[in-house]
C-alpha positions as CSV (number, residue, x, y, z in Angstrom):
1,M,19.8,-36.6,-6.1
2,L,20.7,-39.1,-8.8
3,P,18.8,-39.9,-12.0
4,Q,16.3,-42.6,-11.7
5,T,16.8,-45.8,-13.6
6,G,15.7,-45.2,-17.2
7,E,15.0,-41.5,-16.6
8,L,15.7,-39.4,-19.6
9,R,18.2,-36.5,-19.3
10,N,15.6,-33.8,-20.0
11,T,13.2,-35.4,-17.4
12,Y,15.9,-35.5,-14.8
13,S,16.8,-31.8,-15.5
14,D,13.2,-30.8,-15.2
15,R,12.8,-32.6,-11.9
16,V,16.0,-31.0,-10.5
17,A,14.9,-27.5,-11.7
18,A,11.5,-27.9,-10.1
19,I,13.1,-28.8,-6.7
20,L,15.4,-25.9,-6.9
21,V,12.7,-23.5,-7.8
22,S,10.4,-24.8,-5.0
23,M,13.4,-24.1,-2.6
24,T,14.0,-20.6,-3.9
25,V,10.4,-19.3,-4.1
26,P,9.9,-18.9,-0.3
27,S,13.0,-16.8,0.0
28,I,12.0,-14.7,-3.0
29,R,8.6,-14.1,-1.4
30,Q,10.2,-13.2,2.0
31,T,12.6,-10.8,0.2
32,S,9.8,-9.1,-1.5
33,E,8.0,-8.6,1.8
34,V,11.1,-7.1,3.4
35,I,11.5,-4.7,0.5
36,L,7.8,-3.7,0.7
37,R,8.2,-3.1,4.6
38,T,11.4,-1.1,4.1
39,N,9.7,1.1,1.4
40,E,6.8,1.8,3.7
41,Q,9.3,2.8,6.5
42,L,11.3,5.0,4.1
43,D,8.1,6.6,2.8
44,W,6.8,7.4,6.2
45,T,10.1,8.6,7.6
46,A,10.5,11.0,4.6
47,R,6.9,12.3,5.1
48,A,7.5,12.9,8.8
49,G,10.8,14.6,8.0
50,V,9.1,17.0,5.6
51,A,6.2,17.7,8.0
52,L,8.7,18.4,10.8
53,A,10.6,20.8,8.6
54,I,7.4,22.7,7.7
55,Y,6.3,22.8,11.3
56,R,9.6,24.3,12.3
57,Q,9.3,26.9,9.6
58,D,5.8,27.9,10.9
59,H,6.6,27.8,14.7
60,G,10.4,28.4,14.9
61,E,11.1,25.1,16.6
62,Y,10.3,21.4,16.3
63,P,7.2,20.0,18.0
64,P,7.4,18.3,21.4
65,N,5.9,15.1,19.9
66,L,4.6,13.8,16.5
67,D,0.9,14.3,17.6
68,A,1.4,18.0,17.1
69,L,1.7,17.5,13.4
70,I,-1.8,16.1,13.1
71,P,-3.9,17.1,11.0
72,K,-2.2,20.2,9.5
73,Y,1.2,18.7,8.6
74,L,0.4,14.9,8.6
75,A,-3.0,13.5,8.0
76,R,-2.2,10.7,10.5
77,L,0.6,8.9,12.3
78,P,1.5,5.5,11.0
79,N,-0.4,2.6,12.4
80,N,2.9,1.1,13.7
81,V,1.6,-2.3,12.5
82,L,5.0,-2.8,11.0
83,P,7.5,-4.8,13.1
84,D,9.5,-1.6,13.6
85,P,7.5,1.2,15.3
86,I,8.3,4.9,14.9
87,A,10.2,6.8,17.5
88,Y,10.6,10.6,17.7
89,D,13.1,12.2,20.2
90,R,13.3,16.0,20.5
91,R,17.0,16.7,21.2
92,G,18.0,20.4,21.8
93,N,17.3,22.3,18.7
94,G,16.9,19.1,16.7
95,Y,15.4,15.7,16.7
96,V,15.9,12.1,15.9
97,I,13.3,10.1,14.1
98,R,13.8,6.4,13.6
99,H,12.3,3.0,13.5
100,V,12.6,1.1,16.7
101,R,13.5,-2.5,16.3
102,Q,14.7,-5.4,18.4
103,F,18.4,-5.8,18.0
104,S,20.0,-9.2,17.7
105,D,22.7,-10.1,20.3
106,W,25.4,-9.5,17.7
107,E,24.0,-6.0,17.0
108,K,23.8,-5.2,20.7
109,T,27.5,-6.2,21.1
110,W,28.5,-4.1,18.0
111,L,26.6,-1.0,19.4
112,A,28.1,-1.3,22.8
113,K,31.6,-1.6,21.4
114,S,31.2,1.1,18.8
115,G,29.5,3.7,21.1
116,E,26.9,4.3,18.3
117,E,23.2,4.7,19.1
118,F,21.9,3.2,15.8
119,Y,22.8,0.2,13.8
120,P,24.1,1.1,10.3
121,G,20.9,-0.5,8.6
122,D,18.5,1.6,10.6
123,I,16.4,4.3,9.1
124,V,17.2,7.5,10.8
125,I,16.7,11.2,10.3
126,R,19.0,13.2,12.7
127,T,19.1,17.0,13.0
128,D,20.6,17.3,16.5
129,K,24.3,17.3,15.7
């Protein structure tokens, strides 16, 4: 983008700045939405982890499903309106709780090659190992 004929330097700078800001604002808004969603996931995962630990203290083992935590240990389960719903898997004497999300093709390839169950960016509480 070049200065227009007769355009003052400050006017040109303001015009360029306005264009750059208009290009940046959508990505800032999207970033804040991702941060908010991640914070909600972390908060719920932490609450579920604490509720599971207290349940185990009271009953000597983890529950067969998350519904067993209601209403004594958790007021409710999350609505799962987030793009990544919650999954709870009882495994032996432990459990895995995580957010289920659709993996990209690249992530699927990485998981297959690495032998891992979860992608490094996933939110996971694991007590089965």
